[in-house]
N, CA, C and O atoms as a GROMACS GRO file, in nm:
protein
  600
    1MET      N    1  -4.301   1.937  11.751
    1MET     CA    2  -4.315   1.959  11.610
    1MET      C    3  -4.175   1.979  11.549
    1MET      O    4  -4.099   2.063  11.595
    2LEU      N    5  -4.143   1.902  11.447
    2LEU     CA    6  -4.014   1.908  11.379
    2LEU      C    7  -4.017   2.018  11.274
    2LEU      O    8  -4.114   2.036  11.201
    3LYS      N    9  -3.905   2.089  11.271
    3LYS     CA   10  -3.891   2.193  11.171
    3LYS      C   11  -3.834   2.131  11.045
    3LYS      O   12  -3.751   2.041  11.052
    4LYS      N   13  -3.875   2.177  10.933
    4LYS     CA   14  -3.830   2.123  10.806
    4LYS      C   15  -3.689   2.174  10.775
    4LYS      O   16  -3.660   2.292  10.795
    5PHE      N   17  -3.601   2.086  10.727
    5PHE     CA   18  -3.463   2.120  10.691
    5PHE      C   19  -3.464   2.182  10.552
    5PHE      O   20  -3.496   2.116  10.454
    6THR      N   21  -3.427   2.311  10.546
    6THR     CA   22  -3.430   2.382  10.418
    6THR      C   23  -3.289   2.408  10.367
    6THR      O   24  -3.190   2.376  10.434
    7TRP      N   25  -3.281   2.465  10.248
    7TRP     CA   26  -3.149   2.493  10.192
    7TRP      C   27  -3.074   2.597  10.275
    7TRP      O   28  -2.951   2.595  10.278
    8GLY      N   29  -3.143   2.687  10.341
    8GLY     CA   30  -3.081   2.787  10.429
    8GLY      C   31  -3.009   2.721  10.546
    8GLY      O   32  -2.899   2.760  10.584
    9HIS      N   33  -3.076   2.617  10.601
    9HIS     CA   34  -3.011   2.541  10.709
    9HIS      C   35  -2.885   2.471  10.657
    9HIS      O   36  -2.784   2.467  10.727
   10GLY      N   37  -2.889   2.416  10.537
   10GLY     CA   38  -2.774   2.348  10.478
   10GLY      C   39  -2.657   2.443  10.455
   10GLY      O   40  -2.542   2.407  10.480
   11VAL      N   41  -2.688   2.564  10.408
   11VAL     CA   42  -2.582   2.663  10.386
   11VAL      C   43  -2.519   2.702  10.519
   11VAL      O   44  -2.397   2.711  10.530
   12ALA      N   45  -2.600   2.725  10.621
   12ALA     CA   46  -2.548   2.763  10.753
   12ALA      C   47  -2.465   2.650  10.812
   12ALA      O   48  -2.360   2.676  10.870
   13LEU      N   49  -2.508   2.526  10.798
   13LEU     CA   50  -2.434   2.411  10.848
   13LEU      C   51  -2.302   2.395  10.773
   13LEU      O   52  -2.198   2.372  10.835
   14ALA      N   53  -2.304   2.408  10.640
   14ALA     CA   54  -2.182   2.396  10.560
   14ALA      C   55  -2.083   2.507  10.597
   14ALA      O   56  -1.964   2.481  10.609
   15LEU      N   57  -2.131   2.630  10.614
   15LEU     CA   58  -2.045   2.741  10.651
   15LEU      C   59  -1.984   2.719  10.790
   15LEU      O   60  -1.866   2.745  10.811
   16GLY      N   61  -2.064   2.672  10.883
   16GLY     CA   62  -2.013   2.644  11.018
   16GLY      C   63  -1.907   2.535  11.016
   16GLY      O   64  -1.804   2.548  11.082
   17LEU      N   65  -1.930   2.426  10.942
   17LEU     CA   66  -1.832   2.318  10.933
   17LEU      C   67  -1.703   2.367  10.864
   17LEU      O   68  -1.593   2.327  10.903
   18PHE      N   69  -1.716   2.453  10.764
   18PHE     CA   70  -1.599   2.507  10.695
   18PHE      C   71  -1.516   2.594  10.791
   18PHE      O   72  -1.393   2.585  10.791
   19ILE      N   73  -1.580   2.676  10.870
   19ILE     CA   74  -1.510   2.760  10.967
   19ILE      C   75  -1.438   2.674  11.071
   19ILE      O   76  -1.323   2.702  11.105
   20ILE      N   77  -1.503   2.571  11.120
   20ILE     CA   78  -1.440   2.480  11.216
   20ILE      C   79  -1.320   2.410  11.152
   20ILE      O   80  -1.217   2.394  11.217
   21PHE      N   81  -1.332   2.368  11.028
   21PHE     CA   82  -1.221   2.302  10.958
   21PHE      C   83  -1.101   2.397  10.944
   21PHE      O   84  -0.988   2.358  10.972
   22ILE      N   85  -1.125   2.520  10.900
   22ILE     CA   86  -1.016   2.617  10.882
   22ILE      C   87  -0.949   2.648  11.016
   22ILE      O   88  -0.827   2.651  11.023
   23LEU      N   89  -1.026   2.670  11.120
   23LEU     CA   90  -0.968   2.698  11.252
   23LEU      C   91  -0.886   2.579  11.304
   23LEU      O   92  -0.780   2.599  11.364
   24SER      N   93  -0.934   2.458  11.282
   24SER     CA   94  -0.858   2.341  11.329
   24SER      C   95  -0.726   2.329  11.253
   24SER      O   96  -0.625   2.291  11.311
   25MET      N   97  -0.726   2.359  11.122
   25MET     CA   98  -0.601   2.356  11.046
   25MET      C   99  -0.503   2.462  11.095
   25MET      O  100  -0.384   2.435  11.106
   26ILE      N  101  -0.551   2.580  11.126
   26ILE     CA  102  -0.464   2.686  11.178
   26ILE      C  103  -0.401   2.644  11.310
   26ILE      O  104  -0.280   2.659  11.328
   27PHE      N  105  -0.483   2.592  11.402
   27PHE     CA  106  -0.429   2.550  11.531
   27PHE      C  107  -0.334   2.432  11.517
   27PHE      O  108  -0.234   2.426  11.589
   28TYR      N  109  -0.363   2.340  11.428
   28TYR     CA  110  -0.276   2.224  11.409
   28TYR      C  111  -0.140   2.264  11.354
   28TYR      O  112  -0.037   2.223  11.408
   29PHE      N  113  -0.137   2.345  11.249
   29PHE     CA  114  -0.009   2.380  11.187
   29PHE      C  115   0.073   2.475  11.273
   29PHE      O  116   0.196   2.464  11.274
   30THR      N  117   0.009   2.566  11.345
   30THR     CA  118   0.088   2.655  11.431
   30THR      C  119   0.144   2.581  11.552
   30THR      O  120   0.247   2.622  11.606
   31SER      N  121   0.079   2.475  11.596
   31SER     CA  122   0.132   2.400  11.711
   31SER      C  123   0.246   2.307  11.672
   31SER      O  124   0.323   2.265  11.758
   32THR      N  125   0.260   2.273  11.544
   32THR     CA  126   0.368   2.184  11.501
   32THR      C  127   0.488   2.259  11.445
   32THR      O  128   0.585   2.195  11.405
   33TRP      N  129   0.486   2.390  11.441
   33TRP     CA  130   0.600   2.466  11.390
   33TRP      C  131   0.717   2.448  11.485
   33TRP      O  132   0.701   2.447  11.607
   34LYS      N  133   0.836   2.432  11.426
   34LYS     CA  134   0.957   2.423  11.508
   34LYS      C  135   1.016   2.562  11.524
   34LYS      O  136   0.993   2.653  11.444
   35ASN      N  137   1.092   2.575  11.630
   35ASN     CA  138   1.159   2.701  11.655
   35ASN      C  139   1.279   2.714  11.562
   35ASN      O  140   1.378   2.641  11.580
   36SER      N  141   1.273   2.803  11.466
   36SER     CA  142   1.388   2.824  11.377
   36SER      C  143   1.437   2.966  11.398
   36SER      O  144   1.360   3.061  11.399
   37GLU      N  145   1.568   2.977  11.416
   37GLU     CA  146   1.626   3.105  11.448
   37GLU      C  147   1.734   3.140  11.346
   37GLU      O  148   1.780   3.053  11.272
   38LEU      N  149   1.772   3.265  11.344
   38LEU     CA  150   1.883   3.305  11.260
   38LEU      C  151   2.011   3.246  11.315
   38LEU      O  152   2.023   3.222  11.435
   39ILE      N  153   2.107   3.221  11.228
   39ILE     CA  154   2.234   3.165  11.271
   39ILE      C  155   2.308   3.265  11.359
   39ILE      O  156   2.373   3.226  11.456
   40THR      N  157   2.298   3.389  11.326
   40THR     CA  158   2.366   3.492  11.403
   40THR      C  159   2.275   3.613  11.419
   40THR      O  160   2.190   3.638  11.334
   41ASP      N  161   2.293   3.686  11.526
   41ASP     CA  162   2.210   3.805  11.547
   41ASP      C  163   2.254   3.920  11.457
   41ASP      O  164   2.171   4.002  11.418
   42ASP      N  165   2.382   3.928  11.425
   42ASP     CA  166   2.432   4.033  11.336
   42ASP      C  167   2.446   3.977  11.195
   42ASP      O  168   2.556   3.972  11.139
   43TYR      N  169   2.335   3.937  11.139
   43TYR     CA  170   2.331   3.868  11.011
   43TYR      C  171   2.387   3.954  10.898
   43TYR      O  172   2.460   3.902  10.813
   44TYR      N  173   2.356   4.081  10.895
   44TYR     CA  174   2.398   4.166  10.784
   44TYR      C  175   2.550   4.180  10.781
   44TYR      O  176   2.612   4.172  10.675
   45GLU      N  177   2.612   4.201  10.897
   45GLU     CA  178   2.758   4.213  10.904
   45GLU      C  179   2.825   4.082  10.865
   45GLU      O  180   2.928   4.083  10.797
   46ALA      N  181   2.769   3.970  10.907
   46ALA     CA  182   2.824   3.840  10.871
   46ALA      C  183   2.813   3.814  10.721
   46ALA      O  184   2.901   3.752  10.662
   47GLU      N  185   2.707   3.861  10.661
   47GLU     CA  186   2.689   3.844  10.517
   47GLU      C  187   2.792   3.925  10.438
   47GLU      O  188   2.841   3.880  10.334
   48LEU      N  189   2.825   4.042  10.487
   48LEU     CA  190   2.925   4.124  10.420
   48LEU      C  191   3.064   4.060  10.426
   48LEU      O  192   3.144   4.080  10.335
   49ALA      N  193   3.092   3.985  10.531
   49ALA     CA  194   3.223   3.920  10.547
   49ALA      C  195   3.223   3.776  10.496
   49ALA      O  196   3.316   3.702  10.525
   50TYR      N  197   3.121   3.735  10.422
   50TYR     CA  198   3.111   3.596  10.380
   50TYR      C  199   3.217   3.555  10.278
   50TYR      O  200   3.245   3.436  10.263
   51GLN      N  201   3.275   3.650  10.208
   51GLN     CA  202   3.382   3.617  10.114
   51GLN      C  203   3.500   3.554  10.188
   51GLN      O  204   3.569   3.468  10.133
   52ASP      N  205   3.524   3.596  10.312
   52ASP     CA  206   3.631   3.534  10.392
   52ASP      C  207   3.601   3.387  10.418
   52ASP      O  208   3.692   3.304  10.416
   53VAL      N  209   3.474   3.353  10.441
   53VAL     CA  210   3.435   3.214  10.462
   53VAL      C  211   3.455   3.134  10.333
   53VAL      O  212   3.504   3.021  10.338
   54ILE      N  213   3.418   3.191  10.221
   54ILE     CA  214   3.437   3.123  10.092
   54ILE      C  215   3.585   3.096  10.068
   54ILE      O  216   3.623   2.987  10.023
   55ASP      N  217   3.669   3.195  10.096
   55ASP     CA  218   3.813   3.177  10.079
   55ASP      C  219   3.867   3.069  10.173
   55ASP      O  220   3.950   2.987  10.131
   56ALA      N  221   3.822   3.068  10.298
   56ALA     CA  222   3.869   2.969  10.395
   56ALA      C  223   3.827   2.828  10.353
   56ALA      O  224   3.905   2.734  10.368
   57LYS      N  225   3.706   2.813  10.301
   57LYS     CA  226   3.660   2.682  10.256
   57LYS      C  227   3.738   2.634  10.134
   57LYS      O  228   3.771   2.516  10.124
   58SER      N  229   3.768   2.725  10.043
   58SER     CA  230   3.842   2.683   9.924
   58SER      C  231   3.986   2.646   9.960
   58SER      O  232   4.042   2.554   9.900
   59LEU      N  233   4.047   2.717  10.056
   59LEU     CA  234   4.181   2.679  10.101
   59LEU      C  235   4.180   2.540  10.166
   59LEU      O  236   4.269   2.459  10.140
   60ALA      N  237   4.078   2.514  10.249
   60ALA     CA  238   4.069   2.384  10.317
   60ALA      C  239   4.043   2.272  10.217
   60ALA      O  240   4.098   2.163  10.232
   61ASN      N  241   3.959   2.297  10.117
   61ASN     CA  242   3.931   2.193  10.018
   61ASN      C  243   4.052   2.163   9.930
   61ASN      O  244   4.060   2.055   9.872
   62GLY      N  245   4.144   2.258   9.920
   62GLY     CA  246   4.263   2.237   9.840
   62GLY      C  247   4.375   2.165   9.913
   62GLY      O  248   4.478   2.135   9.853
   63LEU      N  249   4.357   2.136  10.041
   63LEU     CA  250   4.461   2.067  10.118
   63LEU      C  251   4.476   1.922  10.073
   63LEU      O  252   4.375   1.858  10.043
   64PRO      N  253   4.599   1.870  10.066
   64PRO     CA  254   4.616   1.730  10.028
   64PRO      C  255   4.565   1.633  10.136
   64PRO      O  256   4.517   1.524  10.105
   65GLU      N  257   4.577   1.673  10.262
   65GLU     CA  258   4.530   1.589  10.372
   65GLU      C  259   4.441   1.674  10.462
   65GLU      O  260   4.487   1.768  10.526
   66LYS      N  261   4.312   1.640  10.465
   66LYS     CA  262   4.214   1.719  10.539
   66LYS      C  263   4.186   1.656  10.676
   66LYS      O  264   4.203   1.536  10.693
   67PRO      N  265   4.143   1.738  10.772
   67PRO     CA  266   4.097   1.682  10.900
   67PRO      C  267   3.976   1.593  10.878
   67PRO      O  268   3.893   1.620  10.791
   68GLN      N  269   3.966   1.487  10.954
   68GLN     CA  270   3.855   1.392  10.945
   68GLN      C  271   3.778   1.391  11.077
   68GLN      O  272   3.837   1.403  11.184
   69TYR      N  273   3.647   1.376  11.068
   69TYR     CA  274   3.570   1.365  11.191
   69TYR      C  275   3.512   1.225  11.202
   69TYR      O  276   3.484   1.159  11.102
   70SER      N  277   3.494   1.183  11.327
   70SER     CA  278   3.428   1.056  11.355
   70SER      C  279   3.344   1.076  11.480
   70SER      O  280   3.372   1.164  11.561
   71GLN      N  281   3.242   0.994  11.494
   71GLN     CA  282   3.158   1.005  11.612
   71GLN      C  283   3.126   0.866  11.664
   71GLN      O  284   3.111   0.770  11.588
   72ASP      N  285   3.116   0.858  11.796
   72ASP     CA  286   3.073   0.737  11.864
   72ASP      C  287   2.992   0.779  11.985
   72ASP      O  288   2.957   0.896  11.999
   73LYS      N  289   2.960   0.684  12.073
   73LYS     CA  290   2.874   0.717  12.187
   73LYS      C  291   2.940   0.810  12.288
   73LYS      O  292   2.872   0.870  12.371
   74MET      N  293   3.074   0.825  12.282
   74MET     CA  294   3.146   0.914  12.374
   74MET      C  295   3.143   1.059  12.327
   74MET      O  296   3.149   1.150  12.410
   75GLY      N  297   3.135   1.082  12.195
   75GLY     CA  298   3.133   1.218  12.143
   75GLY      C  299   3.182   1.223  11.999
   75GLY      O  300   3.180   1.124  11.927
   76ILE      N  301   3.225   1.342  11.960
   76ILE     CA  302   3.272   1.367  11.824
   76ILE      C  303   3.421   1.402  11.830
   76ILE      O  304   3.464   1.482  11.912
   77ARG      N  305   3.498   1.341  11.742
   77ARG     CA  306   3.642   1.365  11.736
   77ARG      C  307   3.680   1.412  11.596
   77ARG      O  308   3.643   1.350  11.496
   78ILE      N  309   3.754   1.524  11.590
   78ILE     CA  310   3.806   1.576  11.464
   78ILE      C  311   3.958   1.556  11.469
   78ILE      O  312   4.026   1.617  11.551
   79THR      N  313   4.010   1.472  11.381
   79THR     CA  314   4.152   1.436  11.382
   79THR      C  315   4.224   1.513  11.272
   79THR      O  316   4.184   1.512  11.155
   80PHE      N  317   4.333   1.580  11.311
   80PHE     CA  318   4.413   1.659  11.219
   80PHE      C  319   4.538   1.583  11.177
   80PHE      O  320   4.583   1.494  11.249
   81PRO      N  321   4.595   1.617  11.061
   81PRO     CA  322   4.723   1.557  11.019
   81PRO      C  323   4.834   1.589  11.120
   81PRO      O  324   4.821   1.682  11.199
   82GLN      N  325   4.944   1.513  11.115
   82GLN     CA  326   5.050   1.523  11.214
   82GLN      C  327   5.124   1.658  11.211
   82GLN      O  328   5.180   1.697  11.313
   83GLU      N  329   5.125   1.728  11.098
   83GLU     CA  330   5.200   1.854  11.093
   83GLU      C  331   5.132   1.968  11.169
   83GLU      O  332   5.191   2.076  11.183
   84TYR      N  333   5.010   1.948  11.217
   84TYR     CA  334   4.939   2.049  11.296
   84TYR      C  335   4.972   2.030  11.443
   84TYR      O  336   4.980   1.917  11.492
   85ASN      N  337   4.990   2.141  11.514
   85ASN     CA  338   5.006   2.135  11.660
   85ASN      C  339   4.953   2.264  11.720
   85ASN      O  340   4.914   2.356  11.647
   86ASN      N  341   4.952   2.272  11.853
   86ASN     CA  342   4.896   2.388  11.922
   86ASN      C  343   4.986   2.511  11.912
   86ASN      O  344   4.941   2.622  11.943
   87ILE      N  345   5.110   2.494  11.871
   87ILE     CA  346   5.202   2.608  11.862
   87ILE      C  347   5.182   2.682  11.731
   87ILE      O  348   5.181   2.805  11.729
   88ASN      N  349   5.168   2.608  11.620
   88ASN     CA  350   5.159   2.674  11.490
   88ASN      C  351   5.017   2.692  11.437
   88ASN      O  352   4.999   2.746  11.328
   89THR      N  353   4.917   2.649  11.512
   89THR     CA  354   4.779   2.654  11.462
   89THR      C  355   4.682   2.689  11.576
   89THR      O  356   4.700   2.644  11.689
   90GLN      N  357   4.580   2.769  11.544
   90GLN     CA  358   4.472   2.800  11.638
   90GLN      C  359   4.345   2.734  11.586
   90GLN      O  360   4.316   2.739  11.467
   91PHE      N  361   4.268   2.672  11.676
   91PHE     CA  362   4.151   2.595  11.638
   91PHE      C  363   4.026   2.649  11.706
   91PHE      O  364   4.032   2.697  11.819
   92SER      N  365   3.913   2.640  11.637
   92SER     CA  366   3.783   2.666  11.699
   92SER      C  367   3.678   2.583  11.626
   92SER      O  368   3.694   2.547  11.510
   93ILE      N  369   3.572   2.553  11.698
   93ILE     CA  370   3.461   2.477  11.640
   93ILE      C  371   3.331   2.554  11.660
   93ILE      O  372   3.317   2.632  11.754
   94ASP      N  373   3.239   2.531  11.571
   94ASP     CA  374   3.105   2.587  11.579
   94ASP      C  375   3.010   2.472  11.546
   94ASP      O  376   2.996   2.434  11.429
   95LEU      N  377   2.947   2.419  11.647
   95LEU     CA  378   2.852   2.310  11.629
   95LEU      C  379   2.714   2.373  11.635
   95LEU      O  380   2.663   2.404  11.742
   96HIS      N  381   2.654   2.392  11.518
   96HIS     CA  382   2.530   2.469  11.505
   96HIS      C  383   2.409   2.379  11.494
   96HIS      O  384   2.405   2.287  11.413
   97ARG      N  385   2.309   2.407  11.577
   97ARG     CA  386   2.182   2.335  11.577
   97ARG      C  387   2.074   2.429  11.525
   97ARG      O  388   2.044   2.529  11.590
   98ALA      N  389   2.016   2.400  11.409
   98ALA     CA  390   1.922   2.491  11.345
   98ALA      C  391   1.793   2.510  11.425
   98ALA      O  392   1.734   2.618  11.422
   99GLU      N  393   1.749   2.406  11.495
   99GLU     CA  394   1.620   2.414  11.564
   99GLU      C  395   1.624   2.498  11.690
   99GLU      O  396   1.524   2.558  11.728
  100ASP      N  397   1.741   2.503  11.757
  100ASP     CA  398   1.746   2.572  11.886
  100ASP      C  399   1.885   2.629  11.908
  100ASP      O  400   1.982   2.555  11.922
  101GLN      N  401   1.894   2.759  11.910
  101GLN     CA  402   2.022   2.827  11.925
  101GLN      C  403   2.086   2.798  12.061
  101GLN      O  404   2.208   2.808  12.074
  102LYS      N  405   2.006   2.762  12.160
  102LYS     CA  406   2.061   2.732  12.293
  102LYS      C  407   2.145   2.604  12.293
  102LYS      O  408   2.224   2.584  12.385
  103LEU      N  409   2.130   2.519  12.193
  103LEU     CA  410   2.205   2.394  12.185
  103LEU      C  411   2.334   2.407  12.104
  103LEU      O  412   2.404   2.308  12.085
  104ASP      N  413   2.365   2.528  12.056
  104ASP     CA  414   2.489   2.549  11.981
  104ASP      C  415   2.610   2.536  12.073
  104ASP      O  416   2.602   2.570  12.191
  105VAL      N  417   2.721   2.488  12.018
  105VAL     CA  418   2.847   2.480  12.090
  105VAL      C  419   2.949   2.556  12.007
  105VAL      O  420   2.981   2.516  11.895
  106ILE      N  421   3.002   2.666  12.062
  106ILE     CA  422   3.102   2.747  11.993
  106ILE      C  423   3.216   2.769  12.091
  106ILE      O  424   3.196   2.827  12.198
  107LYS      N  425   3.337   2.722  12.054
  107LYS     CA  426   3.448   2.739  12.146
  107LYS      C  427   3.582   2.727  12.077
  107LYS      O  428   3.596   2.661  11.974
  108GLU      N  429   3.680   2.793  12.136
  108GLU     CA  430   3.820   2.778  12.096
  108GLU      C  431   3.870   2.650  12.159
  108GLU      O  432   3.834   2.618  12.272
  109MET      N  433   3.954   2.576  12.087
  109MET     CA  434   4.001   2.448  12.140
  109MET      C  435   4.150   2.430  12.110
  109MET      O  436   4.208   2.503  12.030
  110GLU      N  437   4.209   2.332  12.177
  110GLU     CA  438   4.347   2.292  12.151
  110GLU      C  439   4.348   2.143  12.121
  110GLU      O  440   4.262   2.069  12.167
  111LEU      N  441   4.448   2.101  12.044
  111LEU     CA  442   4.461   1.960  12.012
  111LEU      C  443   4.500   1.880  12.136
  111LEU      O  444   4.575   1.928  12.222
  112ASP      N  445   4.448   1.758  12.146
  112ASP     CA  446   4.487   1.670  12.255
  112ASP      C  447   4.606   1.584  12.213
  112ASP      O  448   4.665   1.608  12.108
  113GLY      N  449   4.640   1.485  12.292
  113GLY     CA  450   4.755   1.399  12.264
  113GLY      C  451   4.739   1.315  12.138
  113GLY      O  452   4.838   1.267  12.082
  114ARG      N  453   4.616   1.297  12.092
  114ARG     CA  454   4.591   1.219  11.970
  114ARG      C  455   4.584   1.308  11.846
  114ARG      O  456   4.539   1.264  11.740
  115ASN      N  457   4.628   1.434  11.861
  115ASN     CA  458   4.625   1.532  11.753
  115ASN      C  459   4.482   1.554  11.702
  115ASN      O  460   4.458   1.560  11.582
  116SER      N  461   4.390   1.566  11.796
  116SER     CA  462   4.249   1.582  11.759
  116SER      C  463   4.178   1.676  11.855
  116SER      O  464   4.227   1.705  11.964
  117LEU      N  465   4.062   1.722  11.811
  117LEU     CA  466   3.969   1.798  11.894
  117LEU      C  467   3.856   1.704  11.933
  117LEU      O  468   3.809   1.626  11.850
  118PHE      N  469   3.812   1.710  12.059
  118PHE     CA  470   3.708   1.619  12.105
  118PHE      C  471   3.593   1.698  12.164
  118PHE      O  472   3.613   1.786  12.248
  119ILE      N  473   3.471   1.666  12.119
  119ILE     CA  474   3.348   1.726  12.172
  119ILE      C  475   3.274   1.615  12.246
  119ILE      O  476   3.227   1.520  12.182
  120PRO      N  477   3.262   1.623  12.378
  120PRO     CA  478   3.198   1.515  12.454
  120PRO      C  479   3.048   1.507  12.430
  120PRO      O  480   2.984   1.606  12.397
  121ALA      N  481   2.994   1.388  12.446
  121ALA     CA  482   2.852   1.364  12.424
  121ALA      C  483   2.765   1.440  12.524
  121ALA      O  484   2.647   1.463  12.497
  122ALA      N  485   2.821   1.478  12.638
  122ALA     CA  486   2.743   1.547  12.741
  122ALA      C  487   2.690   1.683  12.694
  122ALA      O  488   2.589   1.729  12.745
  123VAL      N  489   2.757   1.747  12.598
  123VAL     CA  490   2.712   1.878  12.552
  123VAL      C  491   2.622   1.870  12.429
  123VAL      O  492   2.581   1.972  12.376
  124LEU      N  493   2.592   1.748  12.383
  124LEU     CA  494   2.514   1.729  12.261
  124LEU      C  495   2.374   1.676  12.294
  124LEU      O  496   2.356   1.600  12.388
  125ALA      N  497   2.278   1.719  12.216
  125ALA     CA  498   2.142   1.667  12.224
  125ALA      C  499   2.111   1.598  12.092
  125ALA      O  500   2.168   1.633  11.989
  126LYS      N  501   2.022   1.502  12.094
  126LYS     CA  502   1.987   1.430  11.971
  126LYS      C  503   1.931   1.527  11.868
  126LYS      O  504   1.849   1.613  11.899
  127GLY      N  505   1.978   1.511  11.744
  127GLY     CA  506   1.929   1.596  11.636
  127GLY      C  507   2.033   1.620  11.530
  127GLY      O  508   2.140   1.560  11.531
  128ASN      N  509   2.001   1.709  11.438
  128ASN     CA  510   2.089   1.744  11.326
  128ASN      C  511   2.176   1.863  11.362
  128ASN      O  512   2.129   1.961  11.421
  129TYR      N  513   2.302   1.855  11.326
  129TYR     CA  514   2.398   1.962  11.351
  129TYR      C  515   2.476   1.992  11.224
  129TYR      O  516   2.486   1.909  11.134
  130VAL      N  517   2.532   2.112  11.220
  130VAL     CA  518   2.634   2.148  11.122
  130VAL      C  519   2.759   2.177  11.202
  130VAL      O  520   2.761   2.268  11.286
  131LEU      N  521   2.864   2.100  11.178
  131LEU     CA  522   2.991   2.116  11.246
  131LEU      C  523   3.083   2.198  11.156
  131LEU      O  524   3.118   2.155  11.046
  132ARG      N  525   3.122   2.316  11.204
  132ARG     CA  526   3.215   2.402  11.131
  132ARG      C  527   3.347   2.402  11.207
  132ARG      O  528   3.352   2.444  11.323
  133VAL      N  529   3.451   2.355  11.142
  133VAL     CA  530   3.584   2.352  11.202
  133VAL      C  531   3.666   2.463  11.140
  133VAL      O  532   3.688   2.465  11.019
  134HIS      N  533   3.711   2.557  11.224
  134HIS     CA  534   3.791   2.670  11.179
  134HIS      C  535   3.932   2.653  11.234
  134HIS      O  536   3.949   2.614  11.349
  135TRP      N  537   4.032   2.682  11.153
  135TRP     CA  538   4.167   2.687  11.205
  135TRP      C  539   4.248   2.789  11.126
  135TRP      O  540   4.222   2.816  11.009
  136THR      N  541   4.346   2.845  11.195
  136THR     CA  542   4.435   2.944  11.135
  136THR      C  543   4.577   2.891  11.146
  136THR      O  544   4.624   2.855  11.254
  137ARG      N  545   4.645   2.888  11.032
  137ARG     CA  546   4.783   2.840  11.027
  137ARG      C  547   4.859   2.926  10.926
  137ARG      O  548   4.812   2.945  10.814
  138ALA      N  549   4.975   2.976  10.966
  138ALA     CA  550   5.057   3.062  10.881
  138ALA      C  551   4.976   3.181  10.830
  138ALA      O  552   4.985   3.219  10.714
  139GLU      N  553   4.898   3.239  10.919
  139GLU     CA  554   4.814   3.357  10.892
  139GLU      C  555   4.713   3.334  10.780
  139GLU      O  556   4.669   3.430  10.716
  140LYS      N  557   4.676   3.209  10.756
  140LYS     CA  558   4.571   3.175  10.660
  140LYS      C  559   4.458   3.107  10.736
  140LYS      O  560   4.481   3.024  10.823
  141ASN      N  561   4.335   3.144  10.701
  141ASN     CA  562   4.218   3.085  10.765
  141ASN      C  563   4.166   2.969  10.681
  141ASN      O  564   4.164   2.976  10.558
  142TYR      N  565   4.124   2.863  10.750
  142TYR     CA  566   4.068   2.744  10.687
  142TYR      C  567   3.936   2.711  10.755
  142TYR      O  568   3.917   2.740  10.873
  143GLN      N  569   3.844   2.651  10.679
  143GLN     CA  570   3.718   2.608  10.736
  143GLN      C  571   3.665   2.488  10.660
  143GLN      O  572   3.665   2.485  10.537
  144LEU      N  573   3.620   2.388  10.736
  144LEU     CA  574   3.550   2.273  10.678
  144LEU      C  575   3.416   2.260  10.748
  144LEU      O  576   3.406   2.282  10.869
  145ASP      N  577   3.313   2.225  10.673
  145ASP     CA  578   3.179   2.204  10.728
  145ASP      C  579   3.140   2.058  10.712
  145ASP      O  580   3.162   1.999  10.607
  146TYR      N  581   3.081   2.002  10.816
  146TYR     CA  582   3.031   1.865  10.814
  146TYR      C  583   2.886   1.867  10.863
  146TYR      O  584   2.855   1.930  10.964
  147ASP      N  585   2.798   1.799  10.791
  147ASP     CA  586   2.660   1.777  10.838
  147ASP      C  587   2.660   1.647  10.915
  147ASP      O  588   2.709   1.545  10.866
  148LEU      N  589   2.603   1.649  11.036
  148LEU     CA  590   2.601   1.526  11.115
  148LEU      C  591   2.472   1.513  11.192
  148LEU      O  592   2.404   1.611  11.221
  149VAL      N  593   2.441   1.390  11.225
  149VAL     CA  594   2.322   1.359  11.305
  149VAL      C  595   2.371   1.293  11.433
  149VAL      O  596   2.440   1.192  11.428
  150TRP      N  597   2.334   1.350  11.546
  150TRP     CA  598   2.375   1.293  11.674
  150TRP      C  599   2.262   1.210  11.730
  150TRP      O  600   2.276   1.153  11.838
   0.00000   0.00000   0.00000
């Protein structure tokens, strides 16, 4: 004997389908979230010192000849003007990956024979990076930022 389909059955079916829909959306969106982390663990202290970064960027932007970066399958090269050398200037790079802090590259470097800094492809993973080049010359700090896709 078949039971008659009433409006109560329709409401229960609609409510059940709605609950299944909402749960599937929750599981779908939480499984596609990317891992996003803070740039630094001591965020508050870095924020207080951000005026130094602003000053370093404005000094670098005011230079008549700026360092240039290029990339190929071997890696990333940042080439400095000829008046820079390892005696009068200190260099460091911060290659920041927003999706995964474990893929960041932060290191002090020295210029090679081509008057450049080289980051080999072996330390890079495919994705978006922010390359921050820091250098100190004549007790002044400079910084340039480049957005790049590896």
